[in-house]
Phi, psi and omega in degrees: 000137183281131181273155175292136177273103176235074186297145174293163183298337180269355181261142180266119179280133171255102193272338188301133180270071186292342178287342181260317176219139187234124177291132177251335182203142174244140168240117180251140178224102196229151171243136179254118183244108182283339178291316180266353184055051182224139168252123184225158178155218189230143169233134177247131181244132176249127188244162160233157180295137186287165185295323183296320180289319182298325181294325189258347187294339180294341179275359181100156185296325181295326181293335182256357181302321184299335180297326184271340182303312184292325177297323179291324181285341188307318176208108180285126181211156181275124177299137181257113182247105183258119181291128177230141180306145179294118185263356187264062180278061183242159179292160182294337174243094187288136168265151180292133175232099197314115164059019175242104185288137179299150171084021175291165178064038178289162178297135184254121182254020182253163181278183188294341179267004178085010179269137180285153184294337176296120188298320181296319179295317183295329182289337181077006181239152181260153174279174188261049175257171187285112182294340182267357171056050183296323184299320184278327189247342181077349178227162181269128177278149175289138177253123168272124181248125176245152174284130187200136181204141176057036178238146171259107179270125187260324185196146175227133180216157173280148181253136178272079182295340180290348181275357182282131180297134177086357183286349184302333183297340179278346186226037183298331183278347183269143177254117183278128176239182180279354183295125180296326179296316180292328178293320177297316178297323180297315179300315180292326178294320178300313180298317179301314180293324181293313182289342182264008179302143180295158187300328183285357177250029187295325179295316177297320180299314178299321180297316179290325174301318179298311181299316180296323180294339180263358184294159180297153172283156179226036176135129178284148180252149178282143180209161174211151178240151168226197187303321189240356188211163170241124180249133185231139176215160175238125185305128176089352179266120190245355180226154177299326182298328182269348182288145180306132182263003172222116181231153181239133183236126170266133183202169173226145168281170176246147181305328181270003181304141190269359180276333178233161175236134176261120185207194174240150178277184185291346176263006177083013181261148183293148177202165176216140180204156176286132191256008185069042185296151174302333179269008178059226189256011186290345173264008174253321174201149176296136187201178169254115187270336180307141183305330183297340181278069179284125185219163171255171179205161169217147186214136172246121186234128180252140178210164180297148177303142184104339177264147177246131179257118174250146186201161170297108181196149182284338182258149172273095189296141172247137184289148175240129180280121179272317176205176185300124176087359182232127177244149178241139181236135183236130178228156176213159177224131180251355177265118182297130179215162177299147179299336180295342182273352177296132184223141177219147176214122181239121181192181178273052183291145175251135177281130178272108185283146176290130174281166183299324181290330178292318178298324179295319177301315182297319183288338182264002178299130181295123181276128177216137177286157181298097172063301180204152178300335182300332181299337185284352178295333179292334180292337183282346178279157176287134180295151184269359183269174173298157187290131171201168181291090191269131180291337179290344177256006182257116185298324178291317180296327182293341181255007185268099182287326180234115178280157177303142182215155175225156178235132178234147181200162169299154185307319187288348182251006184297320183296318178298320179296321179295323183288328190233296194298309189294335177284334184278332189301309181297325179295318182288322177296318179294320178296321178295317179297317179299328183277314190244344180096213189310129173291127182293336185242150192277344182202173182212129166254142175238126183239131171275111187271169182300165187291346180277000178299132191270009180220167175282339180190161176208131181255137174223169179303121174072001182211141177236132170265134174236144175285150175298341182297337183277353187272345183261150170084034177091190189265350190297304182294320179298316181293316181293320180290322177299317178298320179301312183289325176297322179299331180294341176302324177271309185251103183128326180244293178297324173241118183247159177284131177294331178232122186298341179291343177268055184289348177298333179299327177272305189283325178295315179295317181295323179292318178295315186286336179300325178294316181295313179300313186293323177298318180288325178296326179275350182056050180283155173286166181301318180295320179295318179300312182300314182295314182292325180287327175291320176299315179296320179299320179296314179300318180290324178296318178296320180293319178296317178302314180295320182292320179297323180288338188238024179222164178291141183302321184294339178274356181264358184269127183284341180230072189298336180269358176047236185296342181273001182302129179090350181280143179238163171288172184300326181279345185103351179286153180199186174229151171262108185299130180065016185296337182253005181288116190301315185291340181297331181299331184261005178274151183244008189299323180290327174293311192282311179294323176297316177300314183291328175297313181293324177294320178298316180292321179296320179290328183290323186249355182096135188298319182298314179296322182294313180295325175297321178294323177297317179297319178296319179298317179299315181294325184280323191246002179299145182078012183227169175257144184227161168249166181306317185293337176299314179290313185296319180296315181296320181296313185287331181289342179269354184265130175302147184306321185292343180263353186287334177050042178081004180290132172224159177302318182296317182291323179294316179298317181294313186282327189250325189257325188258003185239135177286172177084189180271125181302147183304315179302328181283325177300321182289332183271342190306324185275346185292335184288345178296339182276354179297133181305321180294325178287319179297324177297319178296316180301321178295322179291323177300317179301317179300316182293320179293322177294319177298321178297318179296318181298316181294321179295318181292327182284348179065219182273354179289131178266106176236154184294126180263152171298129183292128179260133178263117179261142183281150173287134185241150173290159180307314180293329175293321177297319177301313181294319178303311182293325176295318177299317180294327176297327181278347184274191180287171182297135177262140181282158184304323181295324178291317178299320178297316179293322179300312181296319182290320183299315184257002182049055189298330180292343181258002183277176181288172189296327178297317180291313181297329177298314179293324177298317178298323177296321176297317179301314181294314182302318186265005181050046183277094189301325181296342180260003182295330176296325177294321179294315180298317179296319180296315181293333180277318189258343183237055185296338179294340186236354191267000188305311187280351172295328177301316180297320180293323176297324182280326185294330182290347181053038177257129186301314181297319180292320179293323176296321178297317179299313181294321179297314181294319181293319179298324181286328187260343192303319186302321183253004184289149174307139186302312181295319179297317180297322180294316180296316181294318180300322178294330177286324189271330189239000000 
């Protein structure tokens, strides 16, 4: 029996009834207006009948009617039918007009905030009337439910795809009559044939999707919106099979919509980009958000000249001038992925061109196949995903160690990108290829996003966002973060979690693989790799320990739904547990516990065998959604019994995934990293600093010549550990803090090091360092959230004034979740 969806305020509802109808393709046609801070236009959705209906339809329509009854009762609401002028002034037999949807520039009846004049629509809430309209029709109409939030929906209509010229080839076996019922069936049959075209006809498929998206409308559909969804129905249509399978929606985003942020870049120019919001893309376009709704898309986006549109797309779009001052950008994707992975960024970005020496570096990268030629036998097998133009079946793509890439940034950061970032990309891409094999995506754009970005990085299909924080202090932080985001091409994108609560499948793998990629990119020796990875493990163990001590237990569980993980309601709707909890965004437990689980497994079976298993997993599951047990079962079935050491899928799930806190195997390993030579070197340096502090204290205010102490040069991760050890120690006097900063030039180090330095400044009320704290909170917003809390906890007037001053300056453009967390600390 289907339960009522009454999500807690911290849970994210996924409302789309994907079991009844499933989106297969989106066509977006949008205008970006920076004056009103609105994206408006049209989205066309192409559907196929969902699995739940197909399973039961063989019993007859009456047998499956009961499935929809409860969906109709779920929330009784009045359909909102807003009259909009007919925009489809097209001939009955449409010719293709590339990527320009008919009916643009329609009359706008909404106010400046994008709210429609209809009061019920503007409120975003539905009245309590019968959404199935039993009184008027005597039967319950089928409701299509889409995920939708913070959008003004203006009109919804069915599309007459049968009016497209040349579409007859999809329905040669069908005989067209005057019967309206048969015409409706014909339209749905056309869509079915179109979405089922074989992969080698993908260009033709995109062309027909474009033509169909421009076809005339053949009837407006009734709709209503509420806080989380858009519901659409057609009077008299009672089953998904009979519901229109191609619909067109006119809509506007709202300036306050949470899927994108309108801000200025570091050069002071306006921009807008998807921020990786907890609500994903439902405030950017109506969609089906559950991961099972794997779809392709194409988008035409117009913006004023001077702006560059970057997007998740297989092609490197070149702008086309439509009229004076307006450029259009077109992107497409042929690999089905969740709508949540769609990404867009519009701004005055400048492309950072490769210098001749960078090209030389790329051409001199040592070419190496993934571990062994034997791995390529998996390519000869048929892929297990739905059909699409797959790079794993492309012989040229399988040999491409470095995919084409571009780098974009605000004008003022171009020099930094030239000095560091652009040189690292080919090395990191090659290292990833050597580790995992074929790149799942054909190209890569890297964008340095504005300072209000709440993370160090975010990966989407064909594009990576990086924080400006990774550009300072050498190549270490930039390289490791780039490797992390590149790893998401395989884990998180090509292979996705079937249930979003299992985010460790994405973040744990990316955290583990960033070490492997970065070590290979640097061409380190075996001893250097071992030492640096043990140092990194210690730092992560300390961070996990602190997080476990200071967070709710339920947020420490990697599989919060336990045995119910992956289960959906009958309609396909579900919730993402804790998906809206603001502080969860800044937690690292899924990264860290996931990383330590994978490290534990690698140590148990040997790194070479483990990496071979990862490659096999990639070949088997790319293009698909997985649960934790899919990986664990495949891994353990490949391990000889004598190497399993009692490991079972059940024991791993119990100890690592379903239990809060630090897993027992990790507790036992935690102290062993102290013996690492790099860690021992840090401990020796800490002793020197504490001794220097004692000497200065004993000498009082008298300035006498001290025996000169020689401090060792430390790696960035060693500096982080040094400052963490000093934070745990006794109070340091101002002269020591001054000497500490000067010795290691802490103000010039990467953001991880500067963050620990700022914590030292706050702990010791070191007034000379308050400028460093203010600068960090302004320029490194991705990492500075909890510094606000430390400033407030000391109950020092100057520190609290500093916290309030920094928040007041940053609040307007700050990430919504970050602002909420900081506000709770300050007020």
